[in-house]
C-alpha positions in Angstrom: -4.5 -12.5 26.1 -1.7 -14.3 28.1 0.7 -12.8 30.6 4.4 -13.4 30.0 7.2 -12.7 32.5 9.9 -10.3 31.5 13.3 -12.1 31.7 15.1 -8.9 32.7 12.9 -7.4 35.5 10.4 -10.2 36.2 7.2 -8.1 35.7 4.1 -9.4 34.0 3.8 -8.3 30.4 0.9 -8.9 28.0 1.7 -11.2 25.1 0.3 -8.4 22.8 2.9 -5.8 24.1 6.0 -5.2 22.0 8.0 -4.3 25.1 8.0 -4.6 28.9 6.4 -1.5 30.4 8.7 -1.8 33.4 12.2 -1.9 31.8 11.6 -1.5 28.1 13.0 -4.8 27.0 11.6 -5.9 23.6 9.3 -8.8 24.1 8.6 -9.6 20.5 9.7 -9.0 16.9 8.0 -9.3 13.5 9.4 -12.0 11.2 8.8 -11.7 7.5 8.7 -14.5 4.9 7.9 -14.6 1.2 6.2 -17.5 -0.7 5.1 -18.0 -4.3 2.1 -20.0 -5.4 2.1 -21.1 -9.1 -1.0 -22.2 -11.0 -0.7 -23.5 -14.5 -4.3 -24.3 -15.2 -4.1 -27.9 -13.9 -1.7 -28.0 -10.9 -0.9 -25.6 -8.1 2.5 -25.4 -6.5 3.2 -23.8 -3.2 -0.4 -23.6 -1.9 0.1 -26.2 0.8 3.1 -24.3 2.2 1.0 -21.1 2.2 -1.9 -22.8 4.0 0.4 -24.3 6.6 1.9 -20.9 7.3 -1.6 -19.3 7.7 -2.6 -22.0 10.1 0.6 -21.3 12.1 -0.4 -17.7 12.7 1.3 -15.9 9.7 -0.7 -13.1 8.1 -0.6 -12.0 4.5 0.4 -8.3 4.4 1.0 -8.0 0.7 0.6 -9.9 -2.5 1.6 -9.4 -6.1 0.3 -11.3 -9.1 1.8 -11.8 -12.6 1.7 -14.2 -15.5 4.7 -16.0 -17.0 5.0 -18.3 -20.0 6.4 -21.7 -19.1 6.9 -24.5 -21.7 4.4 -22.9 -24.1 1.5 -22.1 -21.7 0.8 -19.4 -19.1 1.5 -19.8 -15.4 -0.3 -17.5 -12.9 2.1 -16.6 -10.1 1.2 -14.9 -6.8 3.9 -13.8 -4.5 2.8 -13.4 -0.8 4.6 -11.4 1.9 3.7 -12.9 5.3 4.5 -11.6 8.7 4.2 -13.1 12.2 4.9 -11.6 15.6 7.2 -13.9 17.6 8.2 -13.6 21.2 11.9 -13.0 22.0 
């Protein structure tokens, strides 16, 4: 846990707190991103981007899987919803 300084009132605020306890200023917000990973039996597309986001602190909050036909063969697709708390 780290202590941040509220830009409005100057009080110390936990980096886990969504708002300053002194003045109520929002200290963070949740960003949301979507990413798809495609696997056609041989190659995977989008997995590197997903892994980079996970390393950067993003969390998977939802995933949906389906299969589509592309150029005569099936492609497994997973769509991920990721979220990350960022300080304002």
